[in-house]
N, C-alpha and C positions, 0 to 999 in steps of 0.2 A: 427488417431491423436486425435479424439474426446475423446477417452478413456484415452489417455495419458494426455490431457489437464484437464480432469475431476480429475484425480489423483493429478495433480499439483495444480489446483486452489482450491480444497476442502481439500486435505490432505497434500499438500506440497511435493508430490513425483514427481520429475521432470526427472528422469532418462530415462523414456520411450519416451519422446518427440523427434520426428525426428529432426535431426540437421538442416535441411532446415527451418523448422518451427521455431526453436530457433533463427536462423539467422534473420528471418522475424520479430520476436518479438524484437530483438535487434535493427534492422533498424528502426522500428516504435516507439521505445521508450516505449513499453508497457510490457516489461519484468516484471515489478513490480507486475502485476496481477497474475504471476505464483508463487510469494512468499507469504507465509502466513504473513499478516501484519495487520495494524490497522483496515482496512475495514473488514477483516474476523472476527477479534475479536469483532468488533462492531455488526456484524450480529449475532454472537453467543450470545452476551449479550442481544440484542434485543429479540431474540427468547426465551431465558430462562426467562427473566424478564416477558415477556408477558404470557408465559406458566405458570409461578408461580402465577401471578395475576389471570389468568383464573382458576387455580385450587383452588383459594380461599385464597392464602397466602397473608399476609400483605406485604407492599412494602419492609420493612426492611428484612423480611424473604426471599422474592424474590431476594433481593440483595445478600444474602449468597448463594442462588442457582446459581446465575449468576457468583459469584466469584469462586465457586467450578467448574462451567462449564468452566471458562477460564483456570484453571489449568489442568483439564482433557483434554481439546482440545489441549493445548500446548504439553502435553505429547503424545497425540495421533498422532500429526503430526511430532514428533521427535525433538521438542524443537530447531528449527533453530533460529538464532540470531534475525531475523525480528519478529518472533512470540513471543519470550521471551520479546523483547523490547515492542512490542504492548501489551502484556499481563500485564507487570509490569505497564505500563502507564494506561492501561484500569482499572486495579485494583485500582490504586491510585485515578483516576478520579471518579470511582464508590464509593470509600470510602469517598471522599470529598463530593460527592453529597448526599450520605447516611447520612453524619454528618451535612449537610447543610452549608458546608464551601466552599467558592470559592477559587480557587488556581491560582497563577500566572502560565502562560502557560509554562514557562521554567522549573518549578520545577519538574513535573513528568518526563520530558525528561531527565534532569540531573540526577535525582534519578535512573531512569531506566538504564542509561549509567553507573552510579557508581556501582550499584549492579552487573551488567553483567560483567564489567571489573574487579571488585573485585574477582569474581569467576574464570574469565578467562582473564587475562591481555593481552594475545596475540591477543584478538579481536581488540584492539586499532590499531594495526599495520598490522596484517596479514589477517584480515577478511574484504574484500571489501564490502560485503553485509551489515555488521554491520555499516561501515562508511557511506555508501550511505543511509541506512535506517534512521539513526539519522540526517544526513544532510538534507534529504528530509523533515522530520518532522519539523526541525528548519526553513527550507525555507517556508513551509506552514504556520507555526506559525507567522513568522515575515514579510513575503512579500505578503501574500495572499490578504490583503486589497489593497496594492499598485496595484497589477495586476488586481484586480476586478475593480478598478477605471479606469485603462488603457483601459479595455475592456467593459466599461459600455455602449458603443454604440451598443453592440450585444443585440438584442431584447430578445432572448430566455435565460431565467435565468439559466437553467441547463447547457446550452452550455457555458455561460459566466463563471459560477462557475468552471466547469471542466477545461476550458482553463486557468483560473486564478490559480487553484491548480497545474496544470501541469507546468506552467511557474514558479510558486513559488518554486516548488520542483527542477526544472531544474537549476534555478539560483544558487542554493547552491551545486548541485551535479555534474554539467558538468565538472568542473576542475578535479575531481577525476576520472570520466569516461574517460576523455581525457588523463589523466596521465597513466591510466592502460590499456586502449584499443585503444586510438588514434582516436576514431570516435565520432561523435555527430549526433543525430537524429534531422532532421529539421521538419519532419512531425508529431512528437510526439503530439503537442497540438491538432491537428486535429484528429489523430487516437484515442486519448484518449476519445474524445467526444463520439465516436461510441462504443468503446470497454469496457471502465470502467463500464458503467451502467449495462452491462450484467453480471458482477460478482455477484451482489446481488441475482438474481433469481437462478444462478448456485449454489451458496452457500446454499440457502434455500432448493433447490432440493437435493443437495448432503448430507446435514445433515439429511434431512428427510429420504433419502435412507439408511443412516448409522443406523437409528433406526429400519428399517424394512427389512434389507438386507437378513435376514434368510427366508423371504417369497418371492418366485420368482415372484408371481403375483403382490404383493404390490410393490416390488422393481422396476418392470418394469413400474409401473405407474409414478414413479419419474424419472426413467432413460431415457425414451423416450423423454419427454420434455427437459431434460438436454442435450441429444444428439443433438436435433434440434438447441438449442441455441449455443452449442459448435461448431456445423457445421457452423453456421453463423459466429462465432468468427474466425474460421480457414479461411473462405473465405475473411473476412475483413482484417485480418492480412496479408494474402498472397497478397491480392490486393494492400494494402498500401505499403507493402514491395517491390512490383515489380516496384514501381515508381522510376525512375532513381535518383531523387534528395532527396529521403526519408532520406538518411543518407550520410554524407560527412566524408571522412578520412582526418583529419588534421595532422596526425602524433602524436606520443606520446609527451605530454607536459612534460617539466622538472619540477623537484621539486621546483626550484626557482620560476617558474610561479605560482605554487600552494601557496607557502608561501607569494607571493605578492598579489595574488587575494583575499584571505580571509580577510586580514586586510583592503583591499580596499572595500570589500563588507560590512564590519562592518561600515566603514566610510560612505558608501552610505546609509546604513540604518539610521544612526544618522542624516545624511543630510535630508532624507525624513521626519524623525520625527520632526526636527526643522521647516521644511516648511509645516508641517501638510499635507503631501502628502501620508501618510500611515495610 
């Protein structure tokens, strides 16, 4: 299973993951780490920018290296919807930073959605991953501050931030999950605290391996630490997934519920804004 997870978390290849482990990821609400998304793109950008600066490039030259790296990485992982969305957003944000221009948070999200649906309109209706990916990003953009304030009593900053991000993403995605699958993960905020931070070292080790895979000795220097971390991930996911109340089956929600929920969520956001609670 460690090998299968490695392929999924670094290169987006999920077909080899055992079904039981997939079920545990679903029950714990941590399936998102198996999809190539914004976090993966961020790590790629960080590595390439630092590498470029280390090699003596100017920051604007390193920007072009990172931009090319985003395109190559998306093609390498097969261009799934989550990776393309993250790549377009990452490229737009990189461009804005390189030009010294701040952007409104919704603009790169909407532009990424526009270009992706322009080339493939079926994504809007038939691709659940596309829907969940954008809704999660919107949730984090617009509700993260609210949840951070709700959990300000948690002393550990990283734990507070991960719980807030998890709740912000869930508040916008759970109706779609309920509509399509009929289940909701209750343990997701807790499980994400332990599992999400492990994605970064796995990505670093995985991308380093991709550069030296042709040399067995060098490859193993990166693969053994990756295996150890992935083994820990398997144990964590299986342990959390075995908890009886980790996930509840509420039955598939109707379309009417979805159509009522999202306008209500928009009203809730405006309410928070007026009360300075967000």
